[in-house]
C-alpha positions in Angstrom: -37.4 3.8 7.8 -38.7 2.5 11.1 -41.0 -0.4 11.0 -42.9 -2.0 13.9 -44.0 -5.6 14.1 -47.3 -6.4 15.7 -49.3 -9.7 15.8 -51.5 -9.8 12.6 -55.1 -9.0 13.5 -58.1 -10.6 11.8 -58.9 -7.3 10.1 -55.4 -7.0 8.7 -55.5 -10.6 7.5 -58.7 -9.9 5.6 -57.4 -6.6 4.2 -54.2 -8.4 2.9 -56.2 -11.4 1.6 -58.9 -9.5 -0.2 -57.7 -5.9 -0.9 -54.0 -6.5 -1.9 -54.0 -7.2 -5.7 -50.8 -7.7 -7.6 -50.6 -7.2 -11.3 -49.2 -9.2 -14.2 -47.1 -12.3 -13.3 -47.2 -11.2 -9.7 -50.9 -11.9 -9.6 -49.6 -15.4 -8.7 -49.3 -14.0 -5.2 -52.9 -12.8 -4.8 -54.2 -14.8 -1.8 -57.5 -16.0 -3.4 -55.4 -17.9 -6.0 -54.5 -20.6 -3.4 -57.5 -21.6 -1.3 -55.5 -23.6 1.2 -53.1 -20.7 1.9 -56.1 -18.3 2.0 -57.9 -20.5 4.5 -54.9 -20.7 6.8 -54.2 -17.0 6.5 -57.8 -16.1 7.5 -58.2 -18.6 10.3 -56.9 -17.2 13.6 -56.4 -20.7 15.0 -54.2 -21.7 12.1 -52.4 -18.4 11.7 -50.6 -18.7 15.1 -48.6 -16.1 16.9 -45.9 -16.2 14.2 -47.8 -13.9 11.8 -46.8 -10.3 12.0 -48.1 -7.1 10.5 -45.4 -4.7 9.4 -46.4 -1.1 10.3 -44.8 2.1 9.2 -46.4 4.5 11.7 -50.1 3.6 11.5 -49.9 2.2 8.0 -49.9 -1.5 7.2 -47.2 -2.0 4.6 -46.5 -5.7 4.7 -46.5 -9.0 6.7 -44.0 -11.6 7.8 -44.6 -15.2 8.8 -41.9 -16.9 10.9 -42.1 -20.6 11.4 -39.4 -21.7 13.9 -37.7 -25.1 13.5 -34.9 -26.7 15.5 -32.0 -24.3 14.6 -33.8 -22.7 11.7 -36.6 -20.3 10.8 -38.8 -20.6 7.8 -39.8 -17.2 6.4 -42.7 -16.0 4.3 -43.4 -12.3 3.6 -45.4 -9.9 1.5 -45.3 -6.2 0.8 -48.3 -4.1 -0.1 -48.6 -4.2 -3.9 -48.4 -0.4 -4.4 -45.0 -0.4 -2.6 -43.4 -3.2 -4.7 -40.8 -2.4 -7.4 -40.0 1.0 -5.8 -36.7 0.3 -4.1 -38.2 -0.3 -0.7 -37.6 -4.1 -0.6 -34.1 -4.1 0.9 -35.1 -2.0 3.9 -38.3 -4.0 4.4 -36.5 -7.4 4.2 -33.5 -6.3 6.3 -35.8 -5.0 9.0 -37.7 -8.3 9.0 -34.5 -10.3 9.2 -33.2 -8.2 12.1 -36.5 -8.7 13.9 -36.5 -12.5 13.3 -32.9 -12.9 14.4 -33.4 -10.9 17.6 -36.7 -12.8 18.4 -35.9 -16.3 17.4 -32.1 -16.6 17.4 -32.0 -19.1 14.4 -28.7 -20.4 13.0 -30.2 -20.0 9.5 -33.3 -18.6 7.9 -34.9 -20.3 4.8 -37.5 -19.2 2.4 -39.0 -20.4 -0.9 -39.7 -18.2 -3.9 -41.1 -19.0 -7.3 -38.3 -19.1 -9.9 -40.1 -16.6 -12.2 -39.8 -13.9 -9.5 -36.4 -12.8 -10.4 -36.8 -9.5 -8.7 -37.3 -11.2 -5.3 -34.5 -13.6 -6.0 -32.1 -10.7 -6.6 -33.3 -9.0 -3.4 -32.8 -12.2 -1.3 -29.3 -12.8 -2.9 -28.3 -9.2 -2.2 -29.3 -9.8 1.5 -27.1 -12.9 1.8 -29.5 -15.7 0.9 -28.0 -18.6 -1.2 -30.0 -21.1 -3.3 -29.9 -24.6 -1.9 -32.5 -26.5 -3.9 -35.1 -26.3 -6.6 -38.4 -28.1 -6.4 -41.9 -28.3 -8.0 -44.9 -27.4 -5.9 -48.6 -27.7 -6.6 -50.2 -24.4 -5.9 -52.6 -21.9 -7.4 -54.1 -24.5 -9.7 -50.9 -25.6 -11.3 -47.3 -26.9 -10.7 -44.6 -24.3 -10.3 -40.9 -24.3 -9.9 -39.5 -22.8 -6.6 -36.1 -22.2 -5.3 -35.3 -22.7 -1.6 -32.8 -20.2 -0.3 -30.9 -20.1 3.0 -29.3 -17.3 5.0 -26.7 -18.2 7.6 -27.2 -15.8 10.6 -23.8 -16.5 12.3 -25.6 -17.4 15.5 -24.0 -20.5 17.0 -26.1 -22.8 19.3 
């Protein structure tokens, strides 16, 4: 699969925020559940140039957020709900990682994932991420446990 990465437009941000609805436990990731994240995602001044739409042809299939640090890159991502759980995650993630490494040249990439999301944790582990810490975070009207994971890119600076 060939994906392209384009700056996230306002229309795409609104589509993701309001039209993408996850089911069951994964409803946790529905954007309206976290008003602060939703406000940032929808505000073009807060969204910055680090928000990318992932396109397969002309179809929006996901997004990545890359927040560069000194030698690191913080990563957030989402795949369109109807595509999750269908074996597409590895190609989606690996493509995003390749894009991030080429564009930002980080020594390592970090992400945080809710500990209940075992499917995502398996995917990240399979792609070389290792857990480095667990923490509680207030979000979506409650307190949830997350695990921070890190991938060493092999880039030396």
